[in-house]
N, C-alpha and C positions, 0 to 999 in steps of 0.2 A: 483465666486470672493472669494479670501481668505482674512482674516483680515490682518491688518498692522502687528500685532504681528507674525502671521504665515508667512507673507511675509519675515519679518526680519529673522526668524528662518531658512527658506529655503535658503536665501541668505548667511547666516553665514555657512550653510552646504556646499554651493558651494565654499566659501573661504577655508574651511577646506579641501575640495577635491582638490582644486588647489595646496595647500601647500603639500599635500600627493603626488600628481602627480609630483610636482617639486622635491621632495626628491627622488622619484623612478628614475626619469630621471637623477638626479645627481649621483645616485649609478651606473647606467648603464655607464655613461661617465667615472666615476672613474675606474670601472672594465676594460673598454677599454684602458684607459691611463696606468693603472698598467701593463697591458699585453704588450702594445706597447712601453712604456717608463718605465722600471722597476726602474730607478733611482728616479722617482717621488714617487713611493711607499715607497722607503727607506727614502726620505725626510719627507714624512708624518709621518712615524713611529718615526723619530727623533723629529719632532715637538710635537707629542703626548707624548713622553718621557719627554720633557721639562715641560709639564703641570703636569705630575706625580711628577717629582722632585720638582717642585715649591710647590705642595700641601704638600709633605712630609716636606719640609723645613719650611713651615708655622707653623708646630706643634713643631718645635725646638725653644724654647724660647731664645736660645743663638744667633739665627740668626738675622741679620739686614734685616728685611722684605723688606724695601724700596729698599735697594741695590740689594737684590735678584730679586725682581720684575723687576727692571731696567735692570739687566744683562740678565735675561731670556727673557725679551721682545726684547732686541737687538739681542739675538741669534735667536729667533723665526722669527723676521723680515728678518734676513739674509737668513734663510732657505726658507722663502716664496718667497724672491727675486730670489733665485736659481731655485725654482720651476717654477716661472713665465717665467724666461729666457729659461728654458728647453721647456716649452710649446710653446713659441714664435718660438724657433729654429726649432721645429718640425711642425710648421704650424698651431698651435692652438691659439685661443685668450688667453690672460693671465688669464682671469676669467672663463676659460672653466670648471673648476672643482667647481666653486661656484654654490650656489643655484640660479636659474634664476626665477625671479618673473614677473608676468604681471604688477604689480605696484611696482616700486622700493621704492616709498615713504613709504608705509605701510607694505611692504613685504607680500602682500596678506593676511593681517590680517583684513583689513577694518578700522584699527585705527592707528593713530599716537599718541602715549601715550594714553590719555583719549579722544581725539577728533576723530570724524568720519572723515575718509579720503575722499577726493573728489571722489575717485573711488567708494566707498561704496554709497555715496550720489547719484552719477550718476546711479548706479545699481538700487537703490530704485526708482529713477525717471523713469528709463526705464520700470520697472515693473509696476509702477503706470500708465504709458501711456497705457500699455496693459490692465490693469484692468479698466481703465476709459471708455472704449468703443470708444476712440478717436484716437488711435495710427495710424490709416490709413489716417487721414486727417490733423493732426496738422502740418505736415511738410510744407503744402502749405496754410493753413488757420491760420494766426497769425497776430499780430499787424504790423509786418514788411511788410506783403504783402497786407495789407488793402489799397484799391484804392478809393480815393474820386472822381476820375474822372467820375465815373458812376452816380454821384448825381448832378442834375441840380442846377445852381445858380439862377434860376428864382424863385422869391418869390411865394410861395403857398398862395393864398388868404385865404384859410380856416385856415391855421396854422400861418399865419403872418410872415413866414420866409421861406427860400429856403430849399430844401432837403439837399443841400450841407452844409449849416450852421447848420441844425439840426443834421446831422451826425457828424460834427466836435464836437458839444456839447456832443453828446452821446459817441463818441470816447474818448474825454477827461475824461468824467466821468468813463468810463471803465478802463482807465489807472490808474486813481486815486483809483478806487475800488481795483485793484490789489495791488497798492502801499501801501494802508492802510489796507489790508485784515487782517493782524495779530493783528491790534490794534483797528479796527473799524468794528462793526457788521452791515451789510447792506444786503438787498435783492433787486432783480431787476425784473421788468416785462417789456419785450419787446413785443409790439403789432403792427400789421400792416399787409398789404398784403404780399403775397409770393414774394420771390426774391428780398428782400430789404436789406439783410445783417444781419438779426437777428441771424440766426444760426452761421454765420461767426464770429460775434462778441462774441458769446458764446464760440466759439472755441478759439478765441484770448485770452480771459480771462483764459480759462482752461489751455492752453499751458503755459502761464506765471506762473500760480499757481503751475502746475505740476513741472515746472522747479525750483520752490522754494522749492519743496519737500512736497507741500500740497497734501492732498487726494481730488480727484475730481471724481465724477461719473456722466456720461452723459447718460440720458435715453430719447428716444422718448416717448411721452405720451402713444402711443399704447402699447409699451413694458412695461411701468410702470403699466398700468391698467391690462394687461394680468398677470403681476406678482401678483397684488392684487387678481384677480380672482382665480389664481392657489393656492395661499396661503389660500384662504377661502374654496375652495371646493375640492382641491386635494393636501393638504399639505403633506399627507403621501407618495405621489408619486413624490414630488419635489426633484430635484437633489440638491446635496450639494451646487453647484454653485448658484442656485436660492435662497436657504435659506440664504446663506451668503449675497447675494445682497439685500435681504429683510431687513436684519439687518443693512446693510450698509446705507440704505436709511436714517436712523435716526442719524447715527454717522459720516458719511463722512463730511469733512470740507466744501466742496461745492457740492451741488446737482444741476444739470442742467436738467430741464424738458423741452424738446423741442417739439414744435408743439402741445401744449395743445389745445384740441378742436377737434382733429382728431380721438380721441378714442371713443369707444362706452360706454356710461355711464349707470350704473345700480344703483339700490337702495343701493347696497353695496359699489361699487367702489367710489362713491361720498364721503361718510363719510370717507373712507380710505385715500382719497386725503387730506381731511381736517385734519385728524389725523396726516398725514405725515408733512404737512405744519405747523400745530400748534405745534407739538412736536419739530420740528427743530427750530421754533421760540423761544420756551421756553428754549431750550438748546443753544440758540445763535449760531446756525449753519446756514450759509448763503445758500440761494436758489436763483437760477435764473430761471424764467419761460419765455418762448417765445411762442407766439400764433399768428395765422393768423386772429383771431377773433377781432372785434372791442370791445370797452369797453361795449357797449350796448349788443352785442352778448354774451359776457362773463356773464353779469348779467342775460341774458335770459336762458343761458345754465346751469349755476351752481347755487348751493344753495346760499342763502344770507350769510351764515356763511363763505363759501369759498371766495366769492367775497369780503366780508368785511375784511377777513384776508389778502387777497392780496392787495387790494386798501389801506388799513389802515397801512400796514407795509412794503410796497414795494416802491422803487423808480420806477416810471412809465414813460416809454419813448415810444412815438409814432414813427413809421417808415413810411415814405411816399416818393413818387417819382415813377420813372419808374422801371419796373421789370429788374433787372440786368441780369438775365439769358437770357431774350429776347434780351437785348442790346448786350450781348456777342455773341449770336447766329447770329445776323444780321451784326455784325462787322467783322465776319470771311470772 
């Protein structure tokens, strides 16, 4: 994973390359037209001479600059119209000799005056998708595709509400979380049995934030703890990608740790998890943790420091109901 600064530099290089290629293509088209329609080369030379004459006249203090500019502009426009007519008459678009851009708005610079163009924003978002580990699933796991039909409306006696009502409440909170992300610092813990939509909702949040241009990193807990182990015992052998990801754990705007509890915990990795959660807390960087463990199992499996940090500073949501994966399997 490369840093946001490095991402930006790489993208700007791509924009520079686009403009260079556009210039080369324009030169090829021009050579072709000059050979097949010599009159157009003559017109371009006359247009160029207008610019030279105007520059010389600007140094003549006796000249009326405004009148000169007006006359030269009219002459230039007339010649450009002749050129366009010649192109059209020979079966070419009238803008055939102009530079052609992928984005007309910013002319492939990425900026409209001092503001980032929408094409640059989208390019950054697309790269963020790739870097987030989620690019392969966010197309079909998002708020628009979330389906409440898989959650029963029958009241669960233990929780005092139905799975359907529970999920509506969680869904509304997640939408609010995304909406207030830039102005309100919050962390989330999703817990409950497998197949109830925890990872799906994590992905919903991730997609909307990535679409806003936020940085998001999704890591299954097994991969996270492997990263801890490698950093501790084999740092010299770590690839640049892994080193960058390790740094990103503490700086990314949203970190999603999925399936906490499926990893193998050692005397070292537990403290590293605490350090990650605690540092992000101190830096006001949001974290979402999902786990198939119950609250009691979390307390039994992790240190008091970790559990206290999560329970004391996270919005905690239980997931209950029937396994959606099983429902989908038998509904086919």
